C-alpha positions in Angstrom: 152.4 99.6 79.7 155.3 97.3 78.9 157.2 100.3 77.4 156.5 102.3 80.5 158.0 99.7 82.7 161.1 99.3 80.4 161.7 103.1 80.5 161.2 103.3 84.2 163.6 100.4 84.8 166.2 102.0 82.6 165.9 105.3 84.3 166.2 103.7 87.8 169.3 101.7 86.8 170.8 104.8 85.3 170.4 106.7 88.6 172.9 104.3 90.1 173.7 104.8 93.8 170.7 107.1 94.4 168.3 104.3 93.4 169.9 101.7 95.6 170.1 104.0 98.6 166.3 104.5 98.3 165.7 100.8 97.7 167.8 99.8 100.7 166.1 102.2 103.1 162.6 101.1 101.9 163.5 97.4 102.1 164.7 97.9 105.7 161.3 99.4 106.6 159.6 96.5 104.8 161.6 93.9 106.8 161.1 95.7 110.1 157.4 95.9 109.7 157.1 92.2 109.1 159.6 91.3 111.8 157.8 93.4 114.5 154.3 92.2 113.7 155.5 88.6 113.4 157.1 88.9 116.9 153.9 90.3 118.4 151.8 87.7 116.7 154.1 84.9 117.9 153.9 86.3 121.5 150.1 86.5 121.2 149.8 82.9 120.1 152.2 81.5 122.7 150.6 83.5 125.5 147.1 82.4 124.7 148.2 78.8 124.2 150.0 78.7 127.6 147.2 80.5 129.4 144.7 77.9 128.2 147.0 75.0 128.8 148.0 76.0 132.4 145.1 77.9 133.9 142.0 78.6 131.9 141.1 75.3 130.3 137.9 75.8 128.3 136.6 78.5 130.6 136.1 79.1 134.3 133.0 79.2 136.6 133.7 81.6 139.4 131.8 82.1 142.6 129.7 85.3 142.5 131.4 86.6 145.6 135.0 86.0 144.3 136.9 88.7 142.4 140.3 87.5 141.0 141.6 91.0 141.4 140.5 91.4 145.1 142.2 89.1 147.6 139.8 90.2 150.3 137.1 88.2 148.6 138.8 84.9 149.1 137.4 84.6 152.6 133.8 84.4 151.5 134.2 83.8 147.8 133.5 80.0 147.7 130.5 77.7 147.5 129.3 74.3 146.4 128.0 73.1 143.1 125.8 70.1 142.6 127.0 67.3 140.3 130.2 69.1 139.5 131.9 65.9 138.3 129.1 65.0 135.9 129.4 68.5 134.4 133.1 67.9 133.8 134.2 70.7 136.1 137.5 70.7 138.0 137.1 72.3 141.4 139.8 74.8 142.7 139.6 76.1 146.3 141.7 79.2 147.1 142.6 80.3 150.6 144.9 82.9 152.0 147.9 81.4 153.9 151.4 82.2 155.1 154.6 80.1 154.9 157.7 80.5 157.0 160.8 79.5 154.9 164.0 79.8 156.9 162.2 81.8 159.5 160.9 84.4 157.0 157.2 85.1 156.6 155.7 85.0 153.1 152.0 85.4 152.2 150.8 82.9 149.6 147.6 81.8 147.9 146.9 78.2 149.0 145.2 76.4 146.2 143.6 73.0 146.4 143.0 71.1 143.1 141.8 67.7 142.1 144.9 65.6 141.8 143.4 63.4 139.1 142.7 66.2 136.7 144.4 66.1 133.2 142.9 69.2 131.6 145.6 71.7 132.6 149.3 71.0 132.5 149.8 71.5 136.2 151.6 68.2 137.3 149.0 67.3 139.9 149.8 63.6 139.4 152.9 64.3 141.5 150.6 65.1 144.4 148.7 61.8 143.8 151.9 59.8 143.8 153.4 61.4 147.0 153.2 59.7 150.3 153.7 62.9 152.3 151.1 64.0 154.7 150.6 67.3 152.9 152.4 67.3 149.5 152.7 70.6 147.7 153.6 71.9 144.2 155.2 75.2 143.6 156.5 77.0 140.5 160.1 78.0 139.6 159.5 81.6 140.5 157.9 80.8 143.8 160.8 78.4 144.6 163.3 81.2 143.9 161.4 83.7 146.0 161.0 81.4 149.0 164.4 79.7 148.4 162.8 76.3 148.5 163.8 73.1 146.6 162.3 69.7 146.1 161.9 67.7 149.3 162.0 70.8 151.6 159.5 71.1 154.4 158.0 74.5 155.3 155.6 75.6 157.9 152.2 76.6 156.6 149.6 78.6 158.5 146.0 79.0 157.4 142.5 79.8 158.7 139.6 77.4 158.6 136.0 78.3 157.8 135.5 79.8 161.3 138.6 82.0 161.0 140.6 79.9 163.4 144.3 79.7 162.7 146.0 76.4 162.2 149.4 75.3 161.1 151.2 72.3 159.7 154.3 71.4 157.7 154.0 70.9 153.9 156.5 69.1 151.7 157.5 70.4 148.3 157.2 67.3 146.1 157.8 69.0 142.7 158.8 72.4 141.2 157.2 73.0 137.9 158.3 75.5 135.2 155.7 77.6 133.4 155.4 80.8 131.5 152.1 81.6 133.3 152.9 83.7 136.4 149.4 83.5 137.8 149.8 79.8 138.6 153.3 80.3 139.9 154.0 83.6 141.8 153.0 83.3 145.4 151.1 80.0 144.8 151.2 76.8 146.7 149.2 73.9 145.3 148.0 71.0 147.4 145.3 68.2 146.9 141.9 69.7 147.3 140.8 66.8 149.6 143.6 67.9 152.0 142.5 71.5 151.8 138.9 70.6 152.4 139.9 68.7 155.6 142.2 71.6 156.7 139.5 74.3 156.3 136.4 72.2 157.0 135.0 73.5 153.7 134.0 70.1 152.3 133.1 70.1 148.6 133.6 73.9 148.4 135.3 75.6 145.6 136.3 79.1 144.7 136.1 78.4 141.0 135.7 75.5 138.6 137.8 74.9 135.4 135.6 73.9 132.6 136.6 70.6 130.9 133.5 70.2 128.7 132.8 71.7 125.3 130.0 73.9 126.7 130.9 77.6 126.3 128.1 79.2 128.3 127.5 77.5 131.7 124.6 78.9 133.7 124.6 78.2 137.4 122.9 80.2 140.1 125.4 82.0 142.3 128.2 81.5 139.8 129.6 83.5 136.9 131.0 81.8 133.8 134.0 83.4 132.0 134.8 82.0 128.6 138.3 81.6 127.2 137.9 84.9 125.2 137.0 86.8 128.4 139.9 85.2 130.3 142.3 86.0 127.6 141.1 89.6 127.1 143.9 91.0 129.3 146.7 89.6 127.1 144.7 90.5 124.0 144.5 94.1 125.1 148.3 94.2 125.8 149.0 92.8 122.4 146.8 95.4 120.7 148.6 98.1 122.7 152.0 96.9 121.6 150.8 96.8 118.0 149.5 100.3 118.3 152.8 101.5 119.7 154.6 99.7 116.9 152.8 101.8 114.3 154.8 104.8 115.5 158.1 103.0 115.1 157.7 101.5 111.6 155.5 104.5 110.5 158.5 106.7 111.0 160.8 104.3 109.1 158.3 104.1 106.3 157.9 107.9 106.3 161.7 108.4 106.0 161.8 106.0 103.1 158.9 107.6 101.3 160.3 111.1 101.8 163.5 110.0 100.1 161.5 108.7 97.1 159.4 111.9 97.0 162.6 114.1 97.0 164.1 111.9 94.3 161.0 112.2 92.1 160.9 116.0 92.5 164.6 116.2 91.6 164.1 113.8 88.7 161.2 115.9 87.2 163.2 119.1 87.6 166.3 117.7 85.9 164.5 115.8 83.1 162.4 118.6 81.7 163.7 118.2 78.2 163.0 114.5 78.3 159.4 115.2 79.4 159.0 117.7 76.7 160.3 115.2 74.1 157.8 112.6 75.2 154.9 115.0 74.8 156.3 116.3 71.5 156.5 112.7 70.2 152.8 112.2 70.9 152.6 110.8 74.4 149.7 112.2 76.3 150.4 114.0 79.6 148.5 111.3 81.5 150.9 108.6 80.1 153.9 110.7 81.0 152.5 111.1 84.5 152.0 107.4 84.6 155.5 106.8 83.5 157.0 108.8 86.4 154.5 107.2 88.8 155.5 103.7 87.7 159.1 104.7 88.0 158.6 105.7 91.6 156.5 102.6 92.4 159.3 100.4 91.1 161.3 101.5 94.1 158.9 99.5 96.2 159.1 96.4 94.0 162.9 96.5 94.0 162.8 97.1 97.8 160.5 94.0 98.2 162.9 91.9 96.2 165.9 93.1 98.1 164.1 92.6 101.4 163.2 89.1 100.5 166.9 88.3 99.8 168.0 89.0 103.4 164.6 88.9 105.1 163.5 85.4 104.3 166.6 83.7 105.7 166.4 85.9 108.8 162.7 85.1 109.3 163.2 81.4 108.9 166.0 81.4 111.4 164.1 83.3 114.0 161.0 81.2 113.5 163.0 78.1 114.2 165.3 79.3 117.0 163.1 81.9 118.6 164.1 85.2 120.2 165.3 85.0 123.8 163.6 87.4 126.3 165.4 89.1 129.2 165.2 87.5 132.6 163.3 90.4 134.2 160.3 89.7 131.9 159.4 86.8 134.3 158.5 89.3 136.9 156.2 91.4 134.8 153.1 89.5 135.8 152.0 88.7 132.2 152.5 85.6 130.1 155.9 85.8 128.3 157.9 82.7 127.3 161.6 82.6 127.7 161.9 82.4 123.9 159.3 83.8 121.6 158.9 82.2 118.2 157.7 84.8 115.6 154.8 83.9 113.3 155.0 85.2 109.8 151.6 84.6 108.1 151.0 85.0 104.4 148.5 87.8 105.1 151.1 89.7 107.1 153.7 89.6 104.3 151.2 90.4 101.5 149.5 93.1 103.6 152.9 94.8 104.2 153.9 94.4 100.6 150.6 96.1 99.5 151.2 98.9 102.0 154.7 99.6 100.8 153.7 99.5 97.1 150.7 101.7 97.5 152.5 104.2 99.7 155.5 104.6 97.3 153.1 104.8 94.3 151.2 107.6 96.0 154.3 109.7 96.9 155.5 109.2 93.3 152.2 110.4 91.9 152.1 113.6 93.9 155.1 115.4 92.4 154.3 113.8 88.9 151.1 115.8 88.8 153.1 118.9 87.9 153.9 117.3 84.5 150.2 117.7 83.4 150.6 121.5 83.8 153.8 121.8 81.9 154.0 123.5 78.5 155.9 121.2 76.1 157.8 124.1 74.5 159.0 125.4 77.8 159.9 121.8 78.8 162.0 121.3 75.7 163.8 124.6 76.5 164.3 123.3 80.1 162.1 126.0 81.7 159.8 124.6 84.3 156.9 126.9 85.1 
């Protein structure tokens, strides 16, 4: 086996530029596969972490009449829950409303939340500290859309439990920055006690955010959604992106392997006398096939080493500084940070290495099988059957 590796290494180095061209292309495919999957994994981790920290908590308990994807259910999708505080649940009441910034009309979701909650990162303590009659929190995207800034007052119109319209001015006491658009776009947050008084829906909530360690709350008239269920949408998007990535680096890998395959075919054709000599000296056909297969697989080993030389510094730099995302991604409606920090796990690197090595070994073996059918006399004469 040692002799086979020595002969394979000598033959590769003797091929000169052809070897390094194949190695360079294969190393590029190796680095791209790790980079793309690391980027997707980093986005996945950040999105899930931000979703839990800003909106989902440890799960949500939704009123059975409320559908998050149907705004028409907001009117009747609320109710009361006994002993909610003892169960470590944070109530959130959602009502449809309209604001009128600079004379314009803008539909919003008016959300009331407990100002003393500390489970999610929404800065509700700013509401508790404010002396305004109706203090309000809005996100950066909402502020840009409505052209509002801290301290601005804006007219708000809503309907109470009987459907009667009412209006009052709310004051923007803080503008928060988050990567989670579902707590920002078209959202106005106020103290839930204020919203209860404004709508006459005392102690009602549209949903409760779970702050306990219980992962399967059962309440009549309410539907519990765990973190896994709430994060399913972003998980599905990540899986779709990974699937589409297979096409990109699959093509890169196919191009690299095709170059190795062609090189092996040409090598066997040009080295017929060498193959015949090996067989005449007593090497079995299987060992000769193994020699050429090892020679082809060494392309992947050299490509891995070359990829590590420029890939490791690149990955370390990207993992520390992140990759800036375009500004328009803020309006896509999904959780995307301004900078995504790729995550390169050991399993990702080793899995990619195994994929590249096995693939190159396979495409090296396929043309080498012809050696087993060669006649050594014809091979010594340079006549390939």
